[in-house]
C-alpha positions in Angstrom: -0.3 0.1 0.0 2.9 2.1 0.8 4.8 1.3 -2.1 1.8 1.9 -4.3 1.0 5.5 -2.5 5.1 6.3 -3.3 4.9 5.5 -7.0 2.0 7.8 -7.5 3.4 10.6 -5.6 6.4 10.2 -7.8 4.8 9.9 -10.9 2.4 13.2 -10.2 6.0 15.1 -9.4 8.0 14.1 -12.3 4.9 15.1 -14.3 4.5 17.8 -12.6 8.3 18.9 -13.1 9.5 16.9 -15.9 13.4 16.5 -16.4 15.6 19.1 -18.2 16.1 16.4 -20.9 12.3 15.7 -21.0 11.3 19.4 -21.6 13.8 19.1 -24.5 12.0 16.9 -25.8 8.7 18.9 -25.3 10.1 22.0 -27.4 11.6 19.4 -30.1 7.4 17.9 -30.6 5.8 21.5 -30.1 8.4 23.2 -32.8 8.1 20.2 -35.4 4.5 19.9 -35.0 4.6 16.2 -34.1 2.1 16.2 -31.3 -1.6 16.3 -31.9 -3.5 17.6 -28.8 -6.9 16.4 -30.2 -5.7 13.7 -31.4 -4.4 12.4 -28.1 -7.1 13.0 -26.1 -9.6 11.6 -28.7 -7.8 8.1 -28.8 -6.8 7.6 -25.3 -10.1 8.6 -23.6 -9.1 6.8 -20.3 -6.3 9.2 -19.3 -6.7 10.4 -15.9 -7.8 13.7 -16.0 -4.3 15.2 -14.5 -2.7 14.0 -17.4 -5.6 15.7 -19.8 -4.4 19.0 -18.7 -0.8 18.8 -20.3 -1.2 15.5 -22.7 2.4 15.7 -24.0 3.9 15.2 -21.1 2.2 11.8 -20.7 3.2 11.2 -23.8 6.9 11.5 -23.8 6.6 10.1 -20.1 4.4 7.2 -20.3 2.1 6.8 -23.7 5.3 6.4 -26.0 6.8 3.4 -24.3 3.3 2.2 -24.3 3.0 2.8 -28.0 0.4 4.9 -28.0 0.0 7.4 -31.0 1.3 11.7 -30.5 -0.7 12.0 -34.5 -2.3 10.0 -36.5 0.1 9.6 -38.7 2.8 8.4 -36.4 2.8 5.1 -34.1 6.3 4.6 -31.7 6.0 0.9 -31.9 5.4 0.8 -35.9 8.5 2.9 -36.3 10.4 0.7 -34.2 9.2 -2.2 -36.2 9.6 -0.6 -39.5 13.4 0.3 -38.5 14.5 -2.4 -36.6 18.6 -0.9 -36.5 17.3 1.1 -34.0 17.7 0.1 -30.4 14.1 -0.4 -28.6 15.3 0.1 -25.2 17.5 3.5 -25.9 15.6 5.5 -29.0 12.7 8.0 -28.6 10.5 7.2 -31.7 9.3 11.0 -32.4 12.2 12.6 -31.1 14.3 10.1 -33.1 12.0 10.7 -36.4 11.6 14.5 -36.2 15.9 14.6 -35.7 16.9 12.3 -37.8 14.8 10.1 -39.7 12.3 11.9 -41.6 15.0 13.3 -43.4 16.3 9.7 -43.3 13.0 9.4 -45.4 12.8 6.2 -43.0 9.4 4.1 -42.9 7.0 5.5 -40.0 3.7 4.0 -41.1 2.6 2.1 -43.9 -0.5 2.7 -45.5 -3.5 0.8 -46.1 -3.4 -1.4 -49.2 0.2 0.2 -49.3 1.7 -3.9 -49.5 0.7 -7.9 -51.1 -1.8 -9.0 -49.2 -0.6 -12.7 -47.8 -0.9 -16.1 -49.0 -3.7 -17.4 -47.1 -5.0 -21.0 -47.6 -9.0 -21.8 -48.5 -11.4 -21.1 -45.8 -12.3 -24.8 -44.2 -15.3 -26.7 -44.3 -18.0 -26.5 -41.4 -17.5 -29.9 -38.9 -19.3 -32.9 -40.2 -21.2 -33.8 -37.2 -20.8 -30.8 -35.0 -20.9 -30.0 -31.1 -23.2 -27.9 -29.4 -20.8 -25.1 -29.4 -16.8 -24.7 -30.7 -14.3 -23.0 -29.2 -12.3 -21.0 -31.1 -8.5 -20.2 -30.2 -5.6 -17.9 -32.2 -2.1 -18.4 -31.0 -0.1 -14.9 -31.7 2.2 -16.6 -29.0 2.7 -20.2 -29.9 4.1 -20.7 -26.0 1.1 -20.0 -24.1 -1.0 -23.1 -26.0 -0.2 -25.3 -22.5 -2.4 -22.1 -20.8 -4.9 -23.0 -22.8 -4.9 -26.4 -23.4 -5.4 -27.2 -19.4 -8.1 -24.9 -19.6 -9.7 -26.6 -22.2 -8.7 -30.1 -20.8 -10.7 -29.3 -17.3 -13.9 -28.2 -19.4 -17.5 -30.4 -18.7 -19.3 -28.9 -21.6 -18.9 -31.2 -25.0 -16.8 -28.3 -27.7 -15.5 -28.7 -31.5 -12.0 -26.9 -30.9 -10.3 -24.8 -33.8 -7.3 -23.5 -33.6 -5.5 -20.8 -35.9 -1.6 -20.3 -35.9 0.8 -17.4 -36.0 2.8 -19.4 -39.2 6.3 -17.0 -39.3 7.7 -19.7 -41.6 10.0 -21.4 -39.1 8.3 -24.8 -38.6 7.2 -23.9 -35.1 3.6 -23.7 -35.7 3.8 -27.2 -37.4 5.2 -28.5 -34.5 2.5 -27.3 -32.4 -0.1 -28.6 -34.8 1.1 -32.1 -34.0 1.2 -31.6 -30.2 -2.8 -29.9 -30.4 -3.6 -32.9 -32.6 -1.9 -35.5 -30.8 -4.0 -34.1 -27.2 -7.2 -32.8 -29.1 -7.7 -35.3 -31.5 -10.9 -34.3 -33.1 -9.4 -30.4 -33.0 -9.1 -28.5 -36.5 -5.7 -26.6 -36.2 -4.9 -24.0 -39.5 -2.0 -22.0 -39.6 -2.2 -18.7 -40.9 -0.1 -15.7 -41.8 0.5 -12.8 -39.3 -2.6 -10.4 -40.4 -5.1 -8.9 -39.0 -4.6 -10.1 -35.2 -6.6 -12.3 -33.0 -9.3 -10.9 -35.3 -8.8 -11.9 -39.0 -8.7 -15.6 -38.4 -11.8 -15.6 -36.3 -13.6 -13.5 -39.2 -12.0 -15.9 -42.0 -13.3 -18.7 -40.4 -16.7 -17.4 -39.7 -17.2 -16.0 -43.0 -16.2 -19.3 -44.4 -19.2 -20.6 -42.8 -16.8 -23.0 -40.5 -18.2 -21.5 -37.5 -22.1 -21.5 -38.9 -23.7 -25.1 -37.1 -22.7 -23.8 -33.5 -25.4 -22.8 -31.0 -21.9 -20.3 -29.6 -18.7 -20.0 -30.2 -16.2 -19.1 -27.3 -13.5 -16.8 -28.6 -9.8 -17.0 -26.7 -6.6 -15.7 -28.1 -3.0 -15.2 -27.0 -3.5 -12.0 -25.2 -0.4 -10.5 -24.0 -1.2 -6.7 -24.3 2.3 -5.5 -23.9 1.5 -1.8 -24.0 0.0 -2.7 -20.5 1.5 -3.1 -17.0 -1.1 -5.8 -16.2 -1.7 -7.4 -19.6 -0.9 -11.1 -18.8 -3.1 -10.7 -15.6 -5.6 -9.3 -17.8 -5.9 -12.2 -20.3 -5.9 -14.7 -17.8 -9.1 -12.5 -16.3 -10.6 -12.5 -19.0 -10.0 -16.1 -19.3 -11.4 -17.3 -16.1 -14.5 -15.2 -16.7 -15.7 -17.3 -19.4 -13.6 -20.5 -18.6 -13.5 -20.7 -15.1 -14.0 -23.3 -12.6 -15.4 -26.5 -14.9 -18.8 -27.0 -12.9 -20.0 -23.4 -12.6 -18.8 -22.9 -16.1 -21.3 -25.5 -17.5 -24.2 -24.0 -15.7 -23.2 -20.3 -17.0 -22.9 -21.5 -20.6 -26.3 -23.6 -20.2 -27.7 -19.7 -19.2 -26.5 -18.1 -21.5 -27.4 -20.5 -24.3 -31.0 -20.1 -22.9 -31.1 -16.2 -22.2 -33.3 -15.2 -24.9 -31.8 -12.0 -25.5 -27.9 -13.1 -24.8 -25.5 -11.9 -28.0 -22.4 -12.0 -25.6 -20.7 -13.2 -22.7 -17.6 -11.8 -20.9 -15.8 -11.5 -18.0 -16.5 -9.3 -15.1 -15.8 -6.1 -15.5 -15.7 -6.4 -19.6 -18.4 -5.0 -20.6 -17.7 -1.2 -21.7 -20.3 1.1 -22.3 -20.1 4.8 -23.9 -19.2 6.1 -27.1 -15.7 7.6 -25.8 -14.8 3.9 -26.2 -14.9 4.0 -30.0 -11.2 6.5 -29.8 -9.8 6.7 -32.7 -11.5 3.8 -34.2 -15.1 5.4 -35.1 -14.2 6.4 -38.7 -12.9 3.0 -40.0 -15.5 1.3 -38.5 -18.2 3.9 -39.6 -16.5 3.0 -43.1 -16.8 -0.6 -43.2 -20.0 -0.6 -43.0 -20.7 2.2 -45.5 -18.8 -0.2 -47.8 -21.7 -2.7 -47.1 -24.8 -0.2 -47.1 -24.9 -0.3 -43.5 -24.7 2.1 -41.1 -23.9 1.8 -36.9 -27.2 1.6 -34.7 -28.4 4.5 -33.5 -27.5 4.1 -29.2 -24.6 4.2 -27.3 -21.4 1.8 -27.7 -21.8 -1.7 -25.6 -18.8 -4.0 -26.6 -17.1 -7.0 -25.1 -13.1 -5.8 -24.4 -10.5 -7.9 -24.9 -11.8 -10.1 -27.6 -12.2 -12.8 -25.1 -15.6 -14.1 -25.0 -18.3 -16.4 -25.9 -20.7 -15.0 -28.6 -24.2 -16.3 -29.8 -24.9 -17.6 -33.2 -27.0 -15.0 -34.5 -23.8 -12.5 -33.9 -21.5 -14.8 -35.2 -23.6 -15.4 -38.2 -23.6 -11.4 -38.1 -20.0 -11.2 -38.6 -19.9 -13.2 -41.3 -22.1 -11.4 -43.4 -20.3 -8.7 -43.5 -17.9 -10.4 -46.0 -15.3 -9.3 -44.6 -11.4 -10.3 -46.5 -7.9 -10.1 -45.9 -7.8 -6.8 -48.1 -9.8 -5.4 -45.4 -7.3 -5.3 -43.2 -3.7 -3.1 -42.6 -0.4 -4.9 -42.8 0.7 -5.7 -39.3 3.2 -3.1 -38.0 2.6 -3.4 -34.3 -0.5 -0.8 -33.5 -1.8 -0.5 -30.4 -5.5 0.9 -31.5 -6.7 2.5 -34.9 -6.8 -1.1 -37.0 -9.6 -2.5 -38.8 -8.9 -5.3 -35.9 -9.7 -3.1 -33.1 -12.9 -1.0 -35.4 -13.9 -4.5 -35.4 -13.6 -5.5 -31.6 -15.6 -2.5 -30.8 -18.2 -3.3 -33.7 -18.6 -6.4 -32.7 -20.8 -4.8 -30.0 -22.8 -2.7 -32.2 -23.4 -6.1 -34.2 -25.1 -7.6 -30.8 -27.1 -4.1 -30.4 -28.6 -4.2 -34.3 -30.1 -7.7 -33.5 -31.1 -6.6 -30.1 -28.6 -8.5 -28.6 -27.4 -8.1 -24.6 -23.5 -8.2 -23.7 -24.1 -10.2 -20.5 -21.0 -10.6 -18.1 -20.2 -13.8 -15.4 -22.1 -11.7 -12.9 -25.0 -11.2 -15.1 -25.5 -15.1 -15.6 -24.3 -15.8 -11.7 -27.6 -13.8 -10.9 -29.8 -15.2 -13.1 -32.0 -17.7 -11.6 -34.5 -18.3 -14.6 -35.2 -17.6 -17.9 
């Protein structure tokens, strides 16, 4: 408790009295126009009110290290991703770009559609003899399979397992595929290029019809969220919320499937509400729908945060009906927000709203005594 208070005091003092090096950095970005105050506040609505007073200070002291974008044309993580000769531990990305990288014509951010699309295998067919529900796991971090395997092996309900693996060409994904099939013999495991984070692989399965037979689908992924200090804890909380104690999970799943208006089931505290949560993703979501002659529902945003949840068939089919493809997703460049994947994460809630379906939490299901 005392350590926490001291850390908070130190953070506030640093913010109020930045170092000489930090003041010099602030002068550079003010002079070169590298920081867009309005963009930063809109993109990161969760900033503490104190930090919102002088957001440029927050960026140089905290935001840059977390990968937050200072303007709509620059991402610190993307800059380091595209320029691997720079030392990520010592380089201040925006400062380097303004002082050196811009004159060197270094890549800061790729435009949508600026690189060829990755080669993709054909979408798989539905299971011949499907279980009532499915679990879909996407692993970018292949070393996290064992964590999910133990959770899945302990569950009491019948499910089909679909796994998509990030294939970097090293052979590691193929080796893991063999391990997965050794333990879950009926699993369907597919190797995909790193495109669209965990969202595109889910879209790929849904749009191809692989998930059409299931009353509900549980979506999991190897979420580490390196821009958050609590990334691992967040993933575990999200997973435990929807696949926790086996007996209680089976009972909750039964209630979820029987609920006439259920769209999503997400962990406690992960139903995010309010249009502020669109951040910089609203325009992309609108564009995706407009291209399909659709529009957002006239209601404040409500969505399942974290992209780990149970989704009912109607919502999954609504996603499939958007007919999204690889071309709708940007090339991977380590962005922490503002991509098609981030827009669809929020758009999933809007799809449920359009169907008059609700985002339920585990607490909601536990409180439900009758349908």
